[in-house]
N, C-alpha and C positions, 0 to 999 in steps of 0.2 A: 504494500500500500504506500503510495507516494506522499511526500510532505504536504503537498497541496490539499489532498483529501483529508489528511490528519488534522490540518488546521481547521477545516470545516466541522470536523467531529467535535472540536473543543469549543464551539460557539453555537448559539441558536441561529438557525437558518431562517431567512425570510422566505416567503413563498416563491419570489422571483429567483432567489439564489438556489433554492432546492431544484426548481425546474432547470436552471442553467447547468448544475453539476450532474443532473440525472438524465438529461435529454438524450444522450447517446444510449442510455439504458432502455428508454422507451422504444427506440428504433430496433434495438436487439430483440425486445419482447415481441414487437410486431412481426419481425422477420421470423422469429421462432414459431409464432402462431401460423404464419403463412406456410412455412415449411412443413409443419405438422399437418395442416389441411391438405397440402399437395401429396403427402405420403400416406394419408389415412385411406385405406382401401374402401371404407364405408362412407367417405365424404359424399355429399349430395352431388350428383352428376347431371348435366343437362341432357334431356331427352333429344332424340333426333328431330322431333317436331312437336307441336303443341299436343299435350296428352289430354285425353278425356278422363282418365283415372289416375290417381296418385298411389293407390295401394290396393292390395288384394286380400280378400278373406275367402279361403277355399274350404268348403264343407264337403268332406270326403266320406262317402257311404261305402265302406269296404265290404266287398262280397258280391256286389252286382245287383242293385234293385231291378225289379221287373218293370220295364217300360209299359207293358200292356196292362199292368195292375196299378199304375200310378198316374201317368200324364199322357199316355198315348192311347186314346180311346179307339177300340176296334169293335164296332157292333157286329161285324160278320163273325168274329170269334165266338160270340154268344150264339148266333144263329147256327153255326156249324160245329158247335161243341160235340166232341166225341167222334168226329169224322177224321179221315186221314188228311194230312197236309196235302193240298192239291198241286204241289210243285216240289222240285228236288230240294233236299236239304244241302247245306254247304258240304264240301268234300271233307273238311276237317271239323269234327265235332267233338265235344267233351265226352259224351256218353250216349247211351241208348235213349231215345225219346219215342213217344207213341203218338196218339192222336191229339187233335186240337183240344185245348183246355180253356174254357171260358174263365173270365176273371170272377173271383168270388165277391168282388165289390162293385157297387154301382158307381157310375160316372154321372156327373152333372156339370153344367156350364156355369161359370162364375164371372162376376165383374162385367164392365163394359166391353171388355175384349171377348167375352164368351168362351174363355179357355176351358177345356175339359179337364177336370180333376176328379180322381176317385175318392170314395169315402175315407180312404186311408189318411188323407191330409186335409181335414176340415179347417185348420187354422191357416196353413199355407194357401189354401183356396181363396181366403179372404184377401190375399196379397197378389193375386194373379195379374192385376193391372200394373204391377211394378216388375213383373218377371218377363224375361225374354227366353222362350223355349227353343232349343235346337233339337228337333225330333228325328234327325237323320244322321246321328253320330254312328261311327263305326271304327273298329280297331283291327289290328292284325293278329291278335293272339287270343286263343280261347282258354288259356290257363291263367290262374290268378297271378302267379309270379311275373310272367311276361307282360300281362296286361297292366299290372300296377306300375311296372317300370316304364311301360310305354306312356301311360297317362302322366306320370310324374317327370319323366326324363326325356321322352321322345324316342327312346330305343328300348326294344323288348329283349335285346340280346347282349348288349354291352353296358358296362358301367359308365354312365354319363352324368353330367351335372343336372340337378333337379331344376324344375321350373322356377321354384322360389330362389334358387341360387343364381340362375340367369337374370332374374328380375333385379335382385340386389346388386349383382355385378354391373348391370346396365345403369342403374339409377342411384345406387348407394342407399343410405338410410337417413331419414329426417330426424332421428334421435340418436345422438352419439353415446347416450348412456344405456342403450338397449341394443340387442342384436337386431339386425335388419330382417331376419327371417326366423320366425318361431313356429314350431309345430307342437300342438298340445295333444298329449296322449296318443302318439303315433303308433302304428302297427310295428311289431318286431318280426313279422313273418312276410312271406311273399316279396322278398327283396330287402326287407328291414330298413336299415339305415341308408341303404343306397337310394331309397325313395326320397330322402331329404338331404342327401350328401352333396358336396360340391365337386366330387371326383377330381378332375385336373384343374378346376378353378381354384384360386387361392383359398385357404382354409376359412377366412372370415366370412365367406359367402355361404358356408354350410348352414343348414337349419339347426337351430338350438332346440333340443327336445325338452319339453316340460312334462314330466311324467312319462308314462308309456301305457300300452295296452294292459289292462288288468289292474291298473292303479286308479282308484277313484279320483275323479276330478277334484274333489275336495282336498286330496293329498298331493295333487300335482303342483309342485312348487319348484322354482329354480333352487337347487340345493346350495347350501353354504353361502347364502347371499347376505347374511348378517354375521357380524363378528363383535360380540360383546366383551371379548377378552383383551383385544389389542386396539389401542387408540388409533384413529385414522392416520395421524401423522407418522406413527411408528410403522403402520402398514405401508405407507408411501415410501418410507426409507427402505424397508425390506424389499419392496418391489423394485425400487431404483437400483438396489445392489444386484439383485438377480438379473434384471434387465441389462445392466452393464456387462455382466458376465456373458449373457446371451449375445449381445452385440459384438463383443470381442471375438466370440466364436464365429459369428458371421464374417468378421474381417478375415479370419483364417480360412474359412471354408468357401466363401463366396455365396452367391444366391442359394438359399435353402428354404423352400416353401414351408416345410414342416416347422422349422425353427422360427421363421418369420410369422407364421400363424400362431405359434406359441407366445411370441412377444406381444402380438396384438390381443390375444385372448386374455393375458394377464392384465393389460391396460383396461380392456372392456369390463372384465370382472370387477376391477377396482371401482370403475365409474358406476357400474350397475348397483352397487350397494346403496347409492344415494336415491335411486328411483324405483328399482324393481320391487322392493318390499311393499311400497305403497300401491303400486299398480296391481299387485297380486291380492290385495286386501279388498275382497268384494263386500265386506261389511260397510264400506263407505257408500254403497249404493242405497237408494231409497227402497222402502218396502214395496212400493208400487212397481219399481223397476225389477226387483227380484221376483215378484210374482209374474210379471210379464214374460220373463224367461223361464218360468216354471220351477224356480228354486224352492217353492213351497210344497212341491209334490214329489214324492220319492220316485215316481216313474220318470219324470222329466228333469229332476234336479241335477243329475250327473252331466248330461249333454247341455243343459241350460247353463251350468257353470262354465263349460268350455266356450259356449257362444258369448257369454258375458265377458269372459276374459279376452276373447278375440276383439270385441268392441273396444274394451279399455286399452288394449295394446295398440290397435289401429289408430285410435284417437290420439295416442301419444307418439305417433310417428313411426311405428314399426311397419315396414314396407310390405311384408308378406306374412300372413298368419294362416296356418292350416289347423282345422279341428277335424278329428276323425271319429266316426261312429264305427268302431273297429271290429271287424270280421263278424258281422251279424247278418248280412243280407244274402247269404249263399244258400237259398232254399231249394235244395234238390228234393226235399220232402217237407211236409208241414208248412206249406206255403201260407195258408190262411192264418195259422196260429202265429208264425214267426214274423211274417211281414207286418201283421197287425201290431205285434208287440214292438217291433223296430220303429214303425211309423209313430206309434204313440210316444216313444221316447224322444223323437227329434222334432215332431210337428210344431208343438208350441214354442220350443226354444228358437227354432229357425224363424218362425213368424215374429217372435219377439225381437230377434236381432234385426230383421228387416224394418220393423216399425221403429225401433230405437234409433237405428242409423238414419232413417228418414226424418224423424223428429228433431234430430241434432244437426241436420244439414250435411251429414256425412255420406249419405247414400249417393249423392250427386257425383262425388269423385272417389268413391270406394267401389271396386268391382267385386261383387259376391258371386262365387261359382259353386254350384251344386252338381256333384257327379259321382258315379261309381266307376269301376274299371271296365265294365261291359254291362250288357243287359241280360235278359233271360229269353228262352224260347217260348213261343206261343203254344207249343206242343207240350204234352205232359211227360214228366219223368216219374215213373211210378204212378200212383193214384193222385198225389197232391203235391207235386213239385215241378220245377222248371229247371232246365239245364242252362249252362253258360251260353251266351250268345253275343259275340263281338260284332256280328253283322248289323245290329241295329240296337240303339238305345237312345235315351233322352237325357240331355243335361239342360240346366237352366242357369241363366245369369241375371243379375239385377244391378242397377246403378251403373256408375263408371262409363257412361256413354252408350249403353246398349238401348235398343228400342223397348220401352215398357209396354206390357200388354201385347206382345208380339210372338208369333210362332213361325218358325222357319223350318223348311224341309218336311219330308214325310216318309213313312215306311209303306210297305205293301199292305194289302187289305187285312192281313193277319198280324203284322208287326214283326215279321221274321227278318226282312232285309230293308235297309235304307235304300230308297229308290229315287227320291226327288231331292236335288240339292244336297248331295251327300257331303258330310263334314268328317274328315279324318282327324285323329289327334293332332297331327302336324298342322292342320288348318286351324284347329282350336288354339294351339299354342301361338301360331302366327297372329291370330286375331287378338288374343290377350295382350301380347307384346305391343301390337299396334294401338290398342286402347290406352296403353301406358306410355305412348309416344315413342315407341321404338320400332324400327324397321328390322324384322327378323332376319333379313339377309345381310344386314350390316352389323348386327350384334354378334360378333365373332370373338373367338379366343384361339390363339395359335398354340398348338400342342403337338408334339411328336411329328413336326414337319408339315402340318396341315392346319387350316383354319376350320374350327368347329363352330356349330351353332345349335341352338335348341331344336330347330326344325331340320337339321342336317341338310340334305339337298332337296327338301320337299316343302310343302306348306303354301297355302293361298289364304290371304286375309278375306274373311267373310264380311264384306262391306255392307251387305244388305241388312245386317242386324244392328247397324250403328245408327244413332240419331243423326 
């Protein structure tokens, strides 16, 4: 320390003098802040063009809900119940199926749009004028594992970055104190962590799991997020020391994605302590809000908690949130009993989420996606079941720039094949990225000598579903 500075320490500084001797320090602080922003992988990035949506909430129905029992009304299925399918089945099928099986549920038209919804979803039916149905979805794989990977990553055969990872890679996160991609109670089967992993993208873009399948949503918390034993300033010193060692190691080894990801994860974990505990505390919500999501009913409480957490995380700037109703929709038998139970668990929470987002002005720039990994056959498996069917199924979206009260595409008279305006998973991914302001052909990452993207070499944006 020089004599000039020592002399100032021995006297009371005026405001002007303090600014004079510390002015260079302000510049250093500003430069350090700019450098940190430029190297932060989760810093907010500009989209390719003006987005319609800023964030995504993905409601995943693991197992494959039946389109002909939920949103794809087929009166001929009832008329021809018990008759053979009047055309050829796909060459690749999951198992043996028999004659046509009518839906056990009645369909009615709802809202000004007149959308058909079965009795399985009386609460979602009240929201149809906010929904955009795609009734002509199809995929390439009839098995759960491959279909889940295709839905989440765009590939049913290779380990690729997940949809949420691509979104956060392209846009960053609006909240530096939370992960950009959260998945609540995710499945551990049929691809497991590969469904929310970042693969060859840098580690910060991977989904952060909160709980897992089999863990009640009440107990699904980010672990070790509070530290009552070590003061925050001491924690900062400990992290700075370990980070210094890590960075010295980087100087020796050169680029190392795993080590760089570890450095970033320590910093994020430290920042999360200030915000995550409060975000996870649903007790802050009003009683009316808790009832709207079904937290007062043991049937709907679990999925309702997931949906309410999703709203809270999205509201605080988390870019991509997934909630999973995990591995319940695979009704090879007991279709009536199990689809009814599944729908009862998710119907009110999903409707509550849509109403809550809308009342808060969040639905306008939040894209909500509802989907399984495939649909079911209109033919019977056994006496009361339906087999896997990737040839046709329904997804719906809401908010985020899609046309409300709109239905797109169609299946054949029995709902076995998508036949009008077919939409593949690649097209769905391209459309989601477009709604978020990204060109799926330009959102690339170079790995192993080639440029990769979520849609690989496929995908067409479905402009007709956009406002």
